[in-house]
N, C-alpha and C positions, 0 to 999 in steps of 0.2 A: 504494500500500500504506500502510496505517495500522497502527501498533502500539498495542494496547490492553493495559493492565495488568489481570491477572485475580487475584482473591482465591484464595489457596492453600487456603482452608477451604471456601468455597461455590461458587467458580468464577465469581462475578459480575464484570462489567467496570465496575461502579459504584464505582470507586476514587477516592480523593481524597488528594493528597499534603499532609501537614500539616507546616508549617515550624516549627521550634523553635530557640531560641538554641543549644541543644546539638546540633543536627542536625535530622533530620526522619524521618518515618515515613509509611507508607501506611495509610489507614483505609478499610475496606469499609463503604459506606453501607447495605448490605443486612444483613450478619450481625454487624457491629461489630468484625471482626478489626482489630487494630492491630499493625504490625510492619514490618520493613524488607524482608522477603522477599515477592515477588510473582511470578506467572507472566506471560509475555508471549504475546500472540496477534496474529498478523498477519492483517489482513483486506483484501480488495480493496475500496476505497472507490468506485471508478468502473469496474466491469467493462465490458469491451467486449461489445457485443451481436453475436453472429454469426448470420447469416441463412442 
């Protein structure tokens, strides 16, 4: 399982954590959202194949 950060505005998983001396925030590379709030989504990264 891998956890992805999702943008609360557009739902994109193209998020980048920006570090600042006063703390940090998340930035969406698709819509430009900047803030500390994100959604998390878990996805199976290596699903087992059943025959």
